[in-house]
C-alpha positions in Angstrom: 0.0 0.0 0.2 1.2 3.6 -0.9 1.5 5.7 2.0 0.4 9.4 1.1 1.7 12.2 3.4 0.7 15.6 3.8 2.9 18.7 4.9 1.2 22.0 5.2 2.8 25.3 5.5 2.8 29.0 4.4 6.3 28.4 3.0 6.7 32.2 2.9 10.3 33.3 2.4 11.2 29.7 1.8 14.2 28.6 4.1 16.1 25.6 5.5 13.3 25.0 8.2 10.8 24.4 5.4 13.3 22.1 3.6 14.0 20.3 6.5 10.4 19.4 7.4 9.6 18.7 3.6 12.7 16.3 3.4 11.8 14.4 6.6 8.2 13.9 5.7 9.3 12.5 2.3 11.3 9.9 4.1 8.1 8.7 6.1 6.0 8.2 3.2 5.8 7.1 -0.4 4.1 10.1 -2.0 4.4 13.5 -0.4 1.7 16.4 -0.9 2.7 19.7 0.1 -0.3 22.1 1.2 0.7 25.6 0.6 -1.4 27.8 2.9 -3.4 30.7 1.1 -2.7 34.3 1.6 -6.1 34.5 3.3 -5.8 31.7 5.7 -2.2 33.1 6.5 -3.8 36.4 7.4 -6.5 34.7 9.4 -4.1 32.5 11.4 -1.0 34.8 11.7 -2.4 38.1 11.4 -0.4 39.1 8.4 -0.2 38.5 4.8 2.8 36.3 3.4 5.5 38.4 1.7 5.5 36.0 -1.2 2.3 35.7 -3.1 0.6 32.0 -3.1 1.1 31.4 -6.8 4.8 32.0 -6.4 5.1 29.9 -3.2 3.4 27.2 -4.8 5.9 27.4 -7.7 8.8 27.1 -5.2 7.3 24.2 -3.4 6.5 22.3 -6.7 10.0 22.4 -7.5 11.6 20.7 -4.4 12.5 17.3 -5.5 11.0 15.3 -2.7 7.6 17.0 -2.9 5.5 14.9 -5.4 2.5 17.4 -5.4 1.8 20.9 -4.2 -1.7 22.0 -3.7 -3.1 25.2 -2.4 -4.6 25.0 1.0 -7.7 27.1 0.9 -9.6 25.9 3.9 -8.8 26.2 7.5 -10.5 22.9 8.2 -8.0 20.2 7.9 -10.5 17.7 7.7 -12.0 19.2 4.6 -8.5 19.3 3.1 -8.0 15.6 3.8 -11.5 14.9 2.2 -10.3 16.9 -0.9 -6.8 15.9 -1.0 -6.6 12.4 0.6 -3.7 11.3 2.6 -2.7 8.9 5.3 -0.1 10.8 7.5 -0.1 14.4 8.4 3.2 15.9 9.1 3.8 18.9 11.4 6.4 20.8 13.2 7.1 19.6 16.8 6.2 23.1 18.0 2.6 21.9 18.0 3.4 18.6 20.0 1.7 18.5 23.5 -0.1 21.5 22.8 -3.9 21.9 22.9 -4.0 22.8 19.0 -1.8 19.5 18.3 -4.0 17.5 20.4 -7.2 18.7 18.7 -5.3 18.0 15.3 -4.6 14.3 16.3 -8.2 13.8 17.7 -9.8 15.2 14.5 -7.5 13.1 12.3 -7.8 10.0 14.4 -11.6 9.9 13.3 -10.6 9.3 9.6 -7.5 7.0 10.2 -4.8 9.8 9.6 -1.7 9.7 11.9 -0.1 13.0 12.9 3.9 12.8 12.9 5.8 15.6 14.3 9.4 16.6 13.3 11.7 19.0 15.3 11.2 22.5 14.7 14.2 24.3 13.1 14.5 26.9 15.8 17.1 29.2 14.3 15.3 30.0 11.2 11.7 31.1 10.7 10.0 33.2 8.0 9.2 35.7 10.9 13.0 36.2 12.0 13.6 36.7 8.3 10.8 39.2 7.8 12.1 41.2 11.0 15.7 41.2 9.7 14.7 42.5 6.3 12.4 45.0 7.9 15.4 46.3 10.1 17.5 46.4 6.8 14.9 48.4 5.2 14.1 50.6 8.1 10.4 49.8 7.9 8.0 48.0 10.4 7.9 44.3 10.1 4.2 44.4 10.7 3.5 45.6 7.0 1.4 43.5 4.4 2.3 43.0 0.9 0.1 46.1 0.2 2.3 48.3 2.5 -0.4 48.9 4.7 0.0 47.9 8.7 -1.4 44.7 9.8 -1.9 43.3 13.3 0.6 40.4 14.3 
């Protein structure tokens, strides 16, 4: 039986932490789908829009050799995404492990037979840190959206 894995992320300002989770995910499944979170979901969950637009982020992720398929994740409901895409294993950074949102994710996926596997979070690199560093170099606040208007973080 082919094991289909799913790893979701904004994949904004693509960095080695993103690469690590995708590489590790692919090593634990036969076929890897990378769900690239839409701009609107990023804003709803993080309070800011990604720097890189969705179509460009998808293009980057599609060209990672260990990603078999990249899809736009347009629903905040992971079970809806599962129903639309279909996968056996959901991969997540271990910053969610043993948290309420991680436990909820595990409970929800258990109802449809999907297991949740956590991988070590790359602490020293994040899109947020990159965004802040770029804002410092540019001399602008890091809480600016793509349109240049301030957003709440």
